[in-house]
mmJSON file of the N, C-alpha and C atoms, coordinates in Angstrom:
{"data_MODEL":{"atom_site":{
"group_PDB":["ATOM","ATOM","ATOM","ATOM","ATOM","ATOM","ATOM","ATOM","ATOM","ATOM","ATOM","ATOM","ATOM","ATOM","ATOM","ATOM","ATOM","ATOM","ATOM","ATOM","ATOM","ATOM","ATOM","ATOM","ATOM","ATOM","ATOM","ATOM","ATOM","ATOM","ATOM","ATOM","ATOM","ATOM","ATOM","ATOM","ATOM","ATOM","ATOM","ATOM","ATOM","ATOM","ATOM","ATOM","ATOM","ATOM","ATOM","ATOM","ATOM","ATOM","ATOM","ATOM","ATOM","ATOM","ATOM","ATOM","ATOM","ATOM","ATOM","ATOM","ATOM","ATOM","ATOM","ATOM","ATOM","ATOM","ATOM","ATOM","ATOM","ATOM","ATOM","ATOM","ATOM","ATOM","ATOM","ATOM","ATOM","ATOM","ATOM","ATOM","ATOM","ATOM","ATOM","ATOM","ATOM","ATOM","ATOM","ATOM","ATOM","ATOM","ATOM","ATOM","ATOM","ATOM","ATOM","ATOM","ATOM","ATOM","ATOM","ATOM","ATOM","ATOM","ATOM","ATOM","ATOM","ATOM","ATOM","ATOM","ATOM","ATOM","ATOM","ATOM","ATOM","ATOM","ATOM","ATOM","ATOM","ATOM","ATOM","ATOM","ATOM","ATOM","ATOM","ATOM","ATOM","ATOM","ATOM","ATOM","ATOM","ATOM","ATOM","ATOM","ATOM","ATOM","ATOM","ATOM","ATOM","ATOM","ATOM","ATOM","ATOM","ATOM","ATOM","ATOM","ATOM","ATOM","ATOM","ATOM","ATOM","ATOM","ATOM","ATOM","ATOM","ATOM","ATOM","ATOM","ATOM","ATOM","ATOM","ATOM","ATOM","ATOM","ATOM","ATOM","ATOM","ATOM","ATOM","ATOM","ATOM","ATOM","ATOM","ATOM","ATOM","ATOM","ATOM","ATOM","ATOM","ATOM","ATOM","ATOM","ATOM","ATOM","ATOM","ATOM","ATOM","ATOM","ATOM","ATOM","ATOM","ATOM","ATOM","ATOM","ATOM","ATOM","ATOM","ATOM","ATOM","ATOM","ATOM","ATOM","ATOM","ATOM","ATOM","ATOM","ATOM","ATOM","ATOM","ATOM","ATOM","ATOM","ATOM","ATOM","ATOM","ATOM","ATOM","ATOM","ATOM","ATOM","ATOM","ATOM","ATOM","ATOM","ATOM","ATOM","ATOM","ATOM","ATOM","ATOM","ATOM","ATOM","ATOM","ATOM","ATOM","ATOM"],
"id":[1,2,3,4,5,6,7,8,9,10,11,12,13,14,15,16,17,18,19,20,21,22,23,24,25,26,27,28,29,30,31,32,33,34,35,36,37,38,39,40,41,42,43,44,45,46,47,48,49,50,51,52,53,54,55,56,57,58,59,60,61,62,63,64,65,66,67,68,69,70,71,72,73,74,75,76,77,78,79,80,81,82,83,84,85,86,87,88,89,90,91,92,93,94,95,96,97,98,99,100,101,102,103,104,105,106,107,108,109,110,111,112,113,114,115,116,117,118,119,120,121,122,123,124,125,126,127,128,129,130,131,132,133,134,135,136,137,138,139,140,141,142,143,144,145,146,147,148,149,150,151,152,153,154,155,156,157,158,159,160,161,162,163,164,165,166,167,168,169,170,171,172,173,174,175,176,177,178,179,180,181,182,183,184,185,186,187,188,189,190,191,192,193,194,195,196,197,198,199,200,201,202,203,204,205,206,207,208,209,210,211,212,213,214,215,216,217,218,219,220,221,222,223,224,225,226,227,228,229,230,231,232,233,234],
"type_symbol":["N","C","C","N","C","C","N","C","C","N","C","C","N","C","C","N","C","C","N","C","C","N","C","C","N","C","C","N","C","C","N","C","C","N","C","C","N","C","C","N","C","C","N","C","C","N","C","C","N","C","C","N","C","C","N","C","C","N","C","C","N","C","C","N","C","C","N","C","C","N","C","C","N","C","C","N","C","C","N","C","C","N","C","C","N","C","C","N","C","C","N","C","C","N","C","C","N","C","C","N","C","C","N","C","C","N","C","C","N","C","C","N","C","C","N","C","C","N","C","C","N","C","C","N","C","C","N","C","C","N","C","C","N","C","C","N","C","C","N","C","C","N","C","C","N","C","C","N","C","C","N","C","C","N","C","C","N","C","C","N","C","C","N","C","C","N","C","C","N","C","C","N","C","C","N","C","C","N","C","C","N","C","C","N","C","C","N","C","C","N","C","C","N","C","C","N","C","C","N","C","C","N","C","C","N","C","C","N","C","C","N","C","C","N","C","C","N","C","C","N","C","C","N","C","C","N","C","C","N","C","C","N","C","C"],
"label_atom_id":["N","CA","C","N","CA","C","N","CA","C","N","CA","C","N","CA","C","N","CA","C","N","CA","C","N","CA","C","N","CA","C","N","CA","C","N","CA","C","N","CA","C","N","CA","C","N","CA","C","N","CA","C","N","CA","C","N","CA","C","N","CA","C","N","CA","C","N","CA","C","N","CA","C","N","CA","C","N","CA","C","N","CA","C","N","CA","C","N","CA","C","N","CA","C","N","CA","C","N","CA","C","N","CA","C","N","CA","C","N","CA","C","N","CA","C","N","CA","C","N","CA","C","N","CA","C","N","CA","C","N","CA","C","N","CA","C","N","CA","C","N","CA","C","N","CA","C","N","CA","C","N","CA","C","N","CA","C","N","CA","C","N","CA","C","N","CA","C","N","CA","C","N","CA","C","N","CA","C","N","CA","C","N","CA","C","N","CA","C","N","CA","C","N","CA","C","N","CA","C","N","CA","C","N","CA","C","N","CA","C","N","CA","C","N","CA","C","N","CA","C","N","CA","C","N","CA","C","N","CA","C","N","CA","C","N","CA","C","N","CA","C","N","CA","C","N","CA","C","N","CA","C","N","CA","C","N","CA","C","N","CA","C","N","CA","C","N","CA","C","N","CA","C"],
"label_alt_id":[null,null,null,null,null,null,null,null,null,null,null,null,null,null,null,null,null,null,null,null,null,null,null,null,null,null,null,null,null,null,null,null,null,null,null,null,null,null,null,null,null,null,null,null,null,null,null,null,null,null,null,null,null,null,null,null,null,null,null,null,null,null,null,null,null,null,null,null,null,null,null,null,null,null,null,null,null,null,null,null,null,null,null,null,null,null,null,null,null,null,null,null,null,null,null,null,null,null,null,null,null,null,null,null,null,null,null,null,null,null,null,null,null,null,null,null,null,null,null,null,null,null,null,null,null,null,null,null,null,null,null,null,null,null,null,null,null,null,null,null,null,null,null,null,null,null,null,null,null,null,null,null,null,null,null,null,null,null,null,null,null,null,null,null,null,null,null,null,null,null,null,null,null,null,null,null,null,null,null,null,null,null,null,null,null,null,null,null,null,null,null,null,null,null,null,null,null,null,null,null,null,null,null,null,null,null,null,null,null,null,null,null,null,null,null,null,null,null,null,null,null,null,null,null,null,null,null,null,null,null,null,null,null,null],
"label_comp_id":["MET","MET","MET","PHE","PHE","PHE","LYS","LYS","LYS","LEU","LEU","LEU","ILE","ILE","ILE","LEU","LEU","LEU","TYR","TYR","TYR","THR","THR","THR","THR","THR","THR","ASP","ASP","ASP","GLY","GLY","GLY","CYS","CYS","CYS","HIS","HIS","HIS","LEU","LEU","LEU","CYS","CYS","CYS","GLU","GLU","GLU","HIS","HIS","HIS","ALA","ALA","ALA","ALA","ALA","ALA","ASP","ASP","ASP","LEU","LEU","LEU","LEU","LEU","LEU","LYS","LYS","LYS","GLN","GLN","GLN","ILE","ILE","ILE","GLY","GLY","GLY","LEU","LEU","LEU","ASN","ASN","ASN","ARG","ARG","ARG","GLU","GLU","GLU","LEU","LEU","LEU","GLU","GLU","GLU","ILE","ILE","ILE","VAL","VAL","VAL","ALA","ALA","ALA","VAL","VAL","VAL","ASP","ASP","ASP","ILE","ILE","ILE","SER","SER","SER","GLU","GLU","GLU","ASP","ASP","ASP","GLU","GLU","GLU","GLY","GLY","GLY","LEU","LEU","LEU","VAL","VAL","VAL","GLU","GLU","GLU","GLN","GLN","GLN","TYR","TYR","TYR","GLY","GLY","GLY","ILE","ILE","ILE","ARG","ARG","ARG","ILE","ILE","ILE","PRO","PRO","PRO","VAL","VAL","VAL","LEU","LEU","LEU","LEU","LEU","LEU","ASN","ASN","ASN","GLU","GLU","GLU","ALA","ALA","ALA","LYS","LYS","LYS","GLY","GLY","GLY","ILE","ILE","ILE","GLU","GLU","GLU","ILE","ILE","ILE","GLY","GLY","GLY","TRP","TRP","TRP","PRO","PRO","PRO","PHE","PHE","PHE","ASP","ASP","ASP","ALA","ALA","ALA","ALA","ALA","ALA","ASP","ASP","ASP","ILE","ILE","ILE","LEU","LEU","LEU","THR","THR","THR","LEU","LEU","LEU","LEU","LEU","LEU","ASP","ASP","ASP"],
"label_asym_id":["A","A","A","A","A","A","A","A","A","A","A","A","A","A","A","A","A","A","A","A","A","A","A","A","A","A","A","A","A","A","A","A","A","A","A","A","A","A","A","A","A","A","A","A","A","A","A","A","A","A","A","A","A","A","A","A","A","A","A","A","A","A","A","A","A","A","A","A","A","A","A","A","A","A","A","A","A","A","A","A","A","A","A","A","A","A","A","A","A","A","A","A","A","A","A","A","A","A","A","A","A","A","A","A","A","A","A","A","A","A","A","A","A","A","A","A","A","A","A","A","A","A","A","A","A","A","A","A","A","A","A","A","A","A","A","A","A","A","A","A","A","A","A","A","A","A","A","A","A","A","A","A","A","A","A","A","A","A","A","A","A","A","A","A","A","A","A","A","A","A","A","A","A","A","A","A","A","A","A","A","A","A","A","A","A","A","A","A","A","A","A","A","A","A","A","A","A","A","A","A","A","A","A","A","A","A","A","A","A","A","A","A","A","A","A","A","A","A","A","A","A","A","A","A","A","A","A","A","A","A","A","A","A","A"],
"label_entity_id":["1","1","1","1","1","1","1","1","1","1","1","1","1","1","1","1","1","1","1","1","1","1","1","1","1","1","1","1","1","1","1","1","1","1","1","1","1","1","1","1","1","1","1","1","1","1","1","1","1","1","1","1","1","1","1","1","1","1","1","1","1","1","1","1","1","1","1","1","1","1","1","1","1","1","1","1","1","1","1","1","1","1","1","1","1","1","1","1","1","1","1","1","1","1","1","1","1","1","1","1","1","1","1","1","1","1","1","1","1","1","1","1","1","1","1","1","1","1","1","1","1","1","1","1","1","1","1","1","1","1","1","1","1","1","1","1","1","1","1","1","1","1","1","1","1","1","1","1","1","1","1","1","1","1","1","1","1","1","1","1","1","1","1","1","1","1","1","1","1","1","1","1","1","1","1","1","1","1","1","1","1","1","1","1","1","1","1","1","1","1","1","1","1","1","1","1","1","1","1","1","1","1","1","1","1","1","1","1","1","1","1","1","1","1","1","1","1","1","1","1","1","1","1","1","1","1","1","1","1","1","1","1","1","1"],
"label_seq_id":[1,1,1,2,2,2,3,3,3,4,4,4,5,5,5,6,6,6,7,7,7,8,8,8,9,9,9,10,10,10,11,11,11,12,12,12,13,13,13,14,14,14,15,15,15,16,16,16,17,17,17,18,18,18,19,19,19,20,20,20,21,21,21,22,22,22,23,23,23,24,24,24,25,25,25,26,26,26,27,27,27,28,28,28,29,29,29,30,30,30,31,31,31,32,32,32,33,33,33,34,34,34,35,35,35,36,36,36,37,37,37,38,38,38,39,39,39,40,40,40,41,41,41,42,42,42,43,43,43,44,44,44,45,45,45,46,46,46,47,47,47,48,48,48,49,49,49,50,50,50,51,51,51,52,52,52,53,53,53,54,54,54,55,55,55,56,56,56,57,57,57,58,58,58,59,59,59,60,60,60,61,61,61,62,62,62,63,63,63,64,64,64,65,65,65,66,66,66,67,67,67,68,68,68,69,69,69,70,70,70,71,71,71,72,72,72,73,73,73,74,74,74,75,75,75,76,76,76,77,77,77,78,78,78],
"pdbx_PDB_ins_code":[null,null,null,null,null,null,null,null,null,null,null,null,null,null,null,null,null,null,null,null,null,null,null,null,null,null,null,null,null,null,null,null,null,null,null,null,null,null,null,null,null,null,null,null,null,null,null,null,null,null,null,null,null,null,null,null,null,null,null,null,null,null,null,null,null,null,null,null,null,null,null,null,null,null,null,null,null,null,null,null,null,null,null,null,null,null,null,null,null,null,null,null,null,null,null,null,null,null,null,null,null,null,null,null,null,null,null,null,null,null,null,null,null,null,null,null,null,null,null,null,null,null,null,null,null,null,null,null,null,null,null,null,null,null,null,null,null,null,null,null,null,null,null,null,null,null,null,null,null,null,null,null,null,null,null,null,null,null,null,null,null,null,null,null,null,null,null,null,null,null,null,null,null,null,null,null,null,null,null,null,null,null,null,null,null,null,null,null,null,null,null,null,null,null,null,null,null,null,null,null,null,null,null,null,null,null,null,null,null,null,null,null,null,null,null,null,null,null,null,null,null,null,null,null,null,null,null,null,null,null,null,null,null,null],
"Cartn_x":[123.062,122.737,123.701,123.74,125.12,125.192,126.654,126.025,126.746,126.436,127.187,127.123,128.845,128.518,129.308,127.704,127.08,127.88,129.736,129.868,129.112,128.942,127.806,127.615,126.912,127.626,126.132,125.706,124.05,124.123,123.692,123.457,123.847,124.49,125.075,123.826,123.712,122.828,122.793,123.92,124.632,124.654,124.884,124.316,122.885,121.852,120.94,120.861,121.292,121.391,121.217,122.422,123.267,122.445,121.341,120.655,119.279,119.49,117.438,117.997,119.16,120.213,119.903,121.109,120.434,119.057,118.093,116.726,116.201,116.52,116.505,116.675,118.272,117.86,118.273,118.347,117.13,116.527,115.428,114.208,114.345,115.117,115.482,116.695,117.171,118.389,118.145,118.848,118.759,119.613,120.116,121.226,120.699,121.87,121.942,123.12,122.355,123.337,123.186,124.371,124.791,125.465,125.273,125.543,126.318,126.909,128.001,128.246,128.01,128.624,129.377,130.67,131.567,131.957,131.37,131.356,131.787,132.069,131.902,132.41,133.934,135.116,136.059,137.217,137.994,138.9,139.06,139.849,139.175,138.033,136.351,136.783,136.646,135.798,138.117,138.791,139.996,140.387,139.897,139.692,138.663,137.093,136.446,135.443,136.025,135.417,136.084,136.293,136.268,135.316,135.311,135.094,133.52,132.454,132.149,130.082,129.588,129.169,130.435,130.002,131.539,130.351,130.774,129.836,131.727,131.355,131.712,131.886,132.358,132.194,132.97,132.472,133.494,133.945,132.799,133.945,134.749,134.208,135.351,136.674,136.835,137.319,137.603,136.658,136.536,135.736,135.673,134.927,134.787,134.272,133.5,132.834,133.613,133.351,131.976,131.864,131.118,131.71,131.102,130.307,130.288,128.625,128.229,127.118,126.892,125.417,125.155,123.605,122.891,123.35,124.952,125.666,126.638,127.59,128.345,127.465,126.799,126.723,126.82,126.462,125.372,127.106,128.02,129.49,129.917,129.777,131.32,130.034,128.55,128.108,128.242,128.814,129.247,131.014],
"Cartn_y":[49.403,48.243,47.797,46.795,45.831,44.725,44.539,42.899,42.063,40.952,39.631,38.625,37.964,36.775,35.662,34.489,33.998,32.946,31.676,30.502,30.034,29.093,27.621,26.139,25.854,24.376,23.047,22.738,21.894,22.084,21.405,20.923,20.836,22.24,23.823,23.747,23.637,24.415,25.36,26.357,27.399,28.246,28.117,29.118,28.914,27.949,28.685,30.323,29.959,31.104,32.369,31.805,32.945,33.897,32.584,33.283,34.027,33.004,33.548,35.772,35.666,37.007,37.544,37.216,38.465,38.082,37.714,38.052,39.311,39.24,40.135,41.48,41.733,42.802,43.208,42.29,43.101,43.658,42.976,43.666,45.673,45.699,47.152,48.102,46.891,47.579,46.986,47.422,46.619,46.551,44.673,43.559,42.895,42.208,41.083,40.219,38.616,37.616,36.778,36.872,35.333,34.278,32.751,31.636,30.933,31.256,29.776,28.608,27.871,26.297,25.648,26.265,25.579,24.072,23.569,22.229,21.753,22.787,22.275,23.113,23.362,23.975,22.991,22.956,22.071,23.681,24.348,25.708,26.622,26.157,27.005,25.712,24.863,23.672,24.096,24.388,24.099,25.866,26.535,27.585,28.17,27.925,28.39,26.681,25.298,24.41,24.263,24.706,25.367,26.545,27.475,28.864,29.077,27.872,28.496,28.543,29.309,30.654,31.943,32.119,32.788,35.015,35.825,36.649,37.294,37.433,38.315,39.682,40.994,41.845,42.182,41.841,42.186,43.129,44.157,45.123,46.114,45.353,46.293,44.67,43.941,42.675,42.497,42.399,41.991,40.878,39.466,38.737,38.432,38.617,37.586,36.472,35.417,33.786,33.907,32.95,32.313,32.314,32.998,33.462,35.17,36.196,36.576,37.739,38.141,38.812,39.696,40.501,41.719,42.528,43.453,44.34,43.911,42.899,42.643,43.25,42.193,42.445,43.228,44.399,45.67,46.807,46.036,46.997,46.895,45.168,44.871,45.716,46.263,45.915,48.207,48.482,50.073,50.369],
"Cartn_z":[94.637,94.9,95.862,96.74,97.386,97.376,96.278,96.257,97.506,97.462,99.561,98.028,98.097,97.981,99.679,98.891,100.2,99.698,100.59,100.705,100.689,100.528,101.631,100.747,101.179,100.812,100.945,100.899,100.706,102.409,103.228,104.201,105.333,104.861,106.702,107.112,108.03,109.406,109.17,109.74,110.153,108.08,107.75,106.189,106.049,106.038,106.426,107.007,108.21,109.693,108.944,108.115,108.17,106.079,105.69,104.367,105.569,106.002,107.161,107.696,108.076,108.478,107.325,105.884,105.086,104.41,104.132,104.373,104.699,105.865,106.773,106.202,106.625,106.037,105.192,103.547,102.816,102.662,103.355,103.052,103.859,104.22,104.535,103.759,103.168,101.86,100.819,99.112,97.778,97.716,98.47,98.468,97.419,96.632,96.115,96.863,96.744,96.891,96.113,96.481,95.358,95.824,96.293,96.804,95.993,96.548,96.029,97.026,96.405,96.509,96.84,97.63,97.422,97.661,97.146,97.29,95.888,94.72,93.159,92.48,93.736,93.24,94.127,93.678,94.932,95.728,94.913,95.625,96.797,95.693,96.999,98.519,97.6,99.686,100.255,99.53,99.822,100.807,99.961,101.299,102.355,102.038,102.679,103.539,103.76,103.83,105.551,105.903,107.086,107.994,106.739,107.707,107.48,106.063,106.271,107.335,106.705,105.778,105.78,104.764,104.705,103.612,104.014,103.206,102.363,101.165,100.789,100.18,100.809,99.786,98.305,97.369,96.516,96.182,95.877,96.035,97.195,97.257,98.965,98.999,98.661,98.847,100.16,101.021,102.64,102.404,103.802,103.886,105.578,105.106,107.668,107.622,107.84,107.759,109.593,109.718,111.099,111.995,112.771,113.512,113.235,112.49,112.468,112.613,112.554,112.767,112.14,112.568,111.499,112.05,112.792,112.559,111.591,112.15,111.336,109.885,109.005,108.249,107.292,108.268,108.122,107.998,108.767,108.793,107.88,107.097,106.338,104.391,105.041,103.867,103.443,104.463,104.109,104.587],
"occupancy":[1.0,1.0,1.0,1.0,1.0,1.0,1.0,1.0,1.0,1.0,1.0,1.0,1.0,1.0,1.0,1.0,1.0,1.0,1.0,1.0,1.0,1.0,1.0,1.0,1.0,1.0,1.0,1.0,1.0,1.0,1.0,1.0,1.0,1.0,1.0,1.0,1.0,1.0,1.0,1.0,1.0,1.0,1.0,1.0,1.0,1.0,1.0,1.0,1.0,1.0,1.0,1.0,1.0,1.0,1.0,1.0,1.0,1.0,1.0,1.0,1.0,1.0,1.0,1.0,1.0,1.0,1.0,1.0,1.0,1.0,1.0,1.0,1.0,1.0,1.0,1.0,1.0,1.0,1.0,1.0,1.0,1.0,1.0,1.0,1.0,1.0,1.0,1.0,1.0,1.0,1.0,1.0,1.0,1.0,1.0,1.0,1.0,1.0,1.0,1.0,1.0,1.0,1.0,1.0,1.0,1.0,1.0,1.0,1.0,1.0,1.0,1.0,1.0,1.0,1.0,1.0,1.0,1.0,1.0,1.0,1.0,1.0,1.0,1.0,1.0,1.0,1.0,1.0,1.0,1.0,1.0,1.0,1.0,1.0,1.0,1.0,1.0,1.0,1.0,1.0,1.0,1.0,1.0,1.0,1.0,1.0,1.0,1.0,1.0,1.0,1.0,1.0,1.0,1.0,1.0,1.0,1.0,1.0,1.0,1.0,1.0,1.0,1.0,1.0,1.0,1.0,1.0,1.0,1.0,1.0,1.0,1.0,1.0,1.0,1.0,1.0,1.0,1.0,1.0,1.0,1.0,1.0,1.0,1.0,1.0,1.0,1.0,1.0,1.0,1.0,1.0,1.0,1.0,1.0,1.0,1.0,1.0,1.0,1.0,1.0,1.0,1.0,1.0,1.0,1.0,1.0,1.0,1.0,1.0,1.0,1.0,1.0,1.0,1.0,1.0,1.0,1.0,1.0,1.0,1.0,1.0,1.0,1.0,1.0,1.0,1.0,1.0,1.0,1.0,1.0,1.0,1.0,1.0,1.0],
"B_iso_or_equiv":[0.0,0.0,0.0,0.0,0.0,0.0,0.0,0.0,0.0,0.0,0.0,0.0,0.0,0.0,0.0,0.0,0.0,0.0,0.0,0.0,0.0,0.0,0.0,0.0,0.0,0.0,0.0,0.0,0.0,0.0,0.0,0.0,0.0,0.0,0.0,0.0,0.0,0.0,0.0,0.0,0.0,0.0,0.0,0.0,0.0,0.0,0.0,0.0,0.0,0.0,0.0,0.0,0.0,0.0,0.0,0.0,0.0,0.0,0.0,0.0,0.0,0.0,0.0,0.0,0.0,0.0,0.0,0.0,0.0,0.0,0.0,0.0,0.0,0.0,0.0,0.0,0.0,0.0,0.0,0.0,0.0,0.0,0.0,0.0,0.0,0.0,0.0,0.0,0.0,0.0,0.0,0.0,0.0,0.0,0.0,0.0,0.0,0.0,0.0,0.0,0.0,0.0,0.0,0.0,0.0,0.0,0.0,0.0,0.0,0.0,0.0,0.0,0.0,0.0,0.0,0.0,0.0,0.0,0.0,0.0,0.0,0.0,0.0,0.0,0.0,0.0,0.0,0.0,0.0,0.0,0.0,0.0,0.0,0.0,0.0,0.0,0.0,0.0,0.0,0.0,0.0,0.0,0.0,0.0,0.0,0.0,0.0,0.0,0.0,0.0,0.0,0.0,0.0,0.0,0.0,0.0,0.0,0.0,0.0,0.0,0.0,0.0,0.0,0.0,0.0,0.0,0.0,0.0,0.0,0.0,0.0,0.0,0.0,0.0,0.0,0.0,0.0,0.0,0.0,0.0,0.0,0.0,0.0,0.0,0.0,0.0,0.0,0.0,0.0,0.0,0.0,0.0,0.0,0.0,0.0,0.0,0.0,0.0,0.0,0.0,0.0,0.0,0.0,0.0,0.0,0.0,0.0,0.0,0.0,0.0,0.0,0.0,0.0,0.0,0.0,0.0,0.0,0.0,0.0,0.0,0.0,0.0,0.0,0.0,0.0,0.0,0.0,0.0,0.0,0.0,0.0,0.0,0.0,0.0],
"pdbx_formal_charge":[null,null,null,null,null,null,null,null,null,null,null,null,null,null,null,null,null,null,null,null,null,null,null,null,null,null,null,null,null,null,null,null,null,null,null,null,null,null,null,null,null,null,null,null,null,null,null,null,null,null,null,null,null,null,null,null,null,null,null,null,null,null,null,null,null,null,null,null,null,null,null,null,null,null,null,null,null,null,null,null,null,null,null,null,null,null,null,null,null,null,null,null,null,null,null,null,null,null,null,null,null,null,null,null,null,null,null,null,null,null,null,null,null,null,null,null,null,null,null,null,null,null,null,null,null,null,null,null,null,null,null,null,null,null,null,null,null,null,null,null,null,null,null,null,null,null,null,null,null,null,null,null,null,null,null,null,null,null,null,null,null,null,null,null,null,null,null,null,null,null,null,null,null,null,null,null,null,null,null,null,null,null,null,null,null,null,null,null,null,null,null,null,null,null,null,null,null,null,null,null,null,null,null,null,null,null,null,null,null,null,null,null,null,null,null,null,null,null,null,null,null,null,null,null,null,null,null,null,null,null,null,null,null,null],
"auth_seq_id":[1,1,1,2,2,2,3,3,3,4,4,4,5,5,5,6,6,6,7,7,7,8,8,8,9,9,9,10,10,10,11,11,11,12,12,12,13,13,13,14,14,14,15,15,15,16,16,16,17,17,17,18,18,18,19,19,19,20,20,20,21,21,21,22,22,22,23,23,23,24,24,24,25,25,25,26,26,26,27,27,27,28,28,28,29,29,29,30,30,30,31,31,31,32,32,32,33,33,33,34,34,34,35,35,35,36,36,36,37,37,37,38,38,38,39,39,39,40,40,40,41,41,41,42,42,42,43,43,43,44,44,44,45,45,45,46,46,46,47,47,47,48,48,48,49,49,49,50,50,50,51,51,51,52,52,52,53,53,53,54,54,54,55,55,55,56,56,56,57,57,57,58,58,58,59,59,59,60,60,60,61,61,61,62,62,62,63,63,63,64,64,64,65,65,65,66,66,66,67,67,67,68,68,68,69,69,69,70,70,70,71,71,71,72,72,72,73,73,73,74,74,74,75,75,75,76,76,76,77,77,77,78,78,78],
"auth_comp_id":["MET","MET","MET","PHE","PHE","PHE","LYS","LYS","LYS","LEU","LEU","LEU","ILE","ILE","ILE","LEU","LEU","LEU","TYR","TYR","TYR","THR","THR","THR","THR","THR","THR","ASP","ASP","ASP","GLY","GLY","GLY","CYS","CYS","CYS","HIS","HIS","HIS","LEU","LEU","LEU","CYS","CYS","CYS","GLU","GLU","GLU","HIS","HIS","HIS","ALA","ALA","ALA","ALA","ALA","ALA","ASP","ASP","ASP","LEU","LEU","LEU","LEU","LEU","LEU","LYS","LYS","LYS","GLN","GLN","GLN","ILE","ILE","ILE","GLY","GLY","GLY","LEU","LEU","LEU","ASN","ASN","ASN","ARG","ARG","ARG","GLU","GLU","GLU","LEU","LEU","LEU","GLU","GLU","GLU","ILE","ILE","ILE","VAL","VAL","VAL","ALA","ALA","ALA","VAL","VAL","VAL","ASP","ASP","ASP","ILE","ILE","ILE","SER","SER","SER","GLU","GLU","GLU","ASP","ASP","ASP","GLU","GLU","GLU","GLY","GLY","GLY","LEU","LEU","LEU","VAL","VAL","VAL","GLU","GLU","GLU","GLN","GLN","GLN","TYR","TYR","TYR","GLY","GLY","GLY","ILE","ILE","ILE","ARG","ARG","ARG","ILE","ILE","ILE","PRO","PRO","PRO","VAL","VAL","VAL","LEU","LEU","LEU","LEU","LEU","LEU","ASN","ASN","ASN","GLU","GLU","GLU","ALA","ALA","ALA","LYS","LYS","LYS","GLY","GLY","GLY","ILE","ILE","ILE","GLU","GLU","GLU","ILE","ILE","ILE","GLY","GLY","GLY","TRP","TRP","TRP","PRO","PRO","PRO","PHE","PHE","PHE","ASP","ASP","ASP","ALA","ALA","ALA","ALA","ALA","ALA","ASP","ASP","ASP","ILE","ILE","ILE","LEU","LEU","LEU","THR","THR","THR","LEU","LEU","LEU","LEU","LEU","LEU","ASP","ASP","ASP"],
"auth_asym_id":["A","A","A","A","A","A","A","A","A","A","A","A","A","A","A","A","A","A","A","A","A","A","A","A","A","A","A","A","A","A","A","A","A","A","A","A","A","A","A","A","A","A","A","A","A","A","A","A","A","A","A","A","A","A","A","A","A","A","A","A","A","A","A","A","A","A","A","A","A","A","A","A","A","A","A","A","A","A","A","A","A","A","A","A","A","A","A","A","A","A","A","A","A","A","A","A","A","A","A","A","A","A","A","A","A","A","A","A","A","A","A","A","A","A","A","A","A","A","A","A","A","A","A","A","A","A","A","A","A","A","A","A","A","A","A","A","A","A","A","A","A","A","A","A","A","A","A","A","A","A","A","A","A","A","A","A","A","A","A","A","A","A","A","A","A","A","A","A","A","A","A","A","A","A","A","A","A","A","A","A","A","A","A","A","A","A","A","A","A","A","A","A","A","A","A","A","A","A","A","A","A","A","A","A","A","A","A","A","A","A","A","A","A","A","A","A","A","A","A","A","A","A","A","A","A","A","A","A","A","A","A","A","A","A"],
"auth_atom_id":["N","CA","C","N","CA","C","N","CA","C","N","CA","C","N","CA","C","N","CA","C","N","CA","C","N","CA","C","N","CA","C","N","CA","C","N","CA","C","N","CA","C","N","CA","C","N","CA","C","N","CA","C","N","CA","C","N","CA","C","N","CA","C","N","CA","C","N","CA","C","N","CA","C","N","CA","C","N","CA","C","N","CA","C","N","CA","C","N","CA","C","N","CA","C","N","CA","C","N","CA","C","N","CA","C","N","CA","C","N","CA","C","N","CA","C","N","CA","C","N","CA","C","N","CA","C","N","CA","C","N","CA","C","N","CA","C","N","CA","C","N","CA","C","N","CA","C","N","CA","C","N","CA","C","N","CA","C","N","CA","C","N","CA","C","N","CA","C","N","CA","C","N","CA","C","N","CA","C","N","CA","C","N","CA","C","N","CA","C","N","CA","C","N","CA","C","N","CA","C","N","CA","C","N","CA","C","N","CA","C","N","CA","C","N","CA","C","N","CA","C","N","CA","C","N","CA","C","N","CA","C","N","CA","C","N","CA","C","N","CA","C","N","CA","C","N","CA","C","N","CA","C","N","CA","C","N","CA","C","N","CA","C","N","CA","C","N","CA","C","N","CA","C"],
"pdbx_PDB_model_num":[1,1,1,1,1,1,1,1,1,1,1,1,1,1,1,1,1,1,1,1,1,1,1,1,1,1,1,1,1,1,1,1,1,1,1,1,1,1,1,1,1,1,1,1,1,1,1,1,1,1,1,1,1,1,1,1,1,1,1,1,1,1,1,1,1,1,1,1,1,1,1,1,1,1,1,1,1,1,1,1,1,1,1,1,1,1,1,1,1,1,1,1,1,1,1,1,1,1,1,1,1,1,1,1,1,1,1,1,1,1,1,1,1,1,1,1,1,1,1,1,1,1,1,1,1,1,1,1,1,1,1,1,1,1,1,1,1,1,1,1,1,1,1,1,1,1,1,1,1,1,1,1,1,1,1,1,1,1,1,1,1,1,1,1,1,1,1,1,1,1,1,1,1,1,1,1,1,1,1,1,1,1,1,1,1,1,1,1,1,1,1,1,1,1,1,1,1,1,1,1,1,1,1,1,1,1,1,1,1,1,1,1,1,1,1,1,1,1,1,1,1,1,1,1,1,1,1,1,1,1,1,1,1,1]
}}}
């Protein structure tokens, strides 16, 4: 199973779009998505505040920031 962390926050329409992309990809793969609201951690706000949505493949230590598409997500998983 693949695990991705989605850094997000409430009211972020780009984050909603990213979540939709992840749902589409998850239909074809075993994919666990952990959504982390950056507003609950000042360190995360400083790190990701102007970059969200950000996807992190924790196992590889690789992240991608918006804009990304389904192909970028699949590359992150490989």
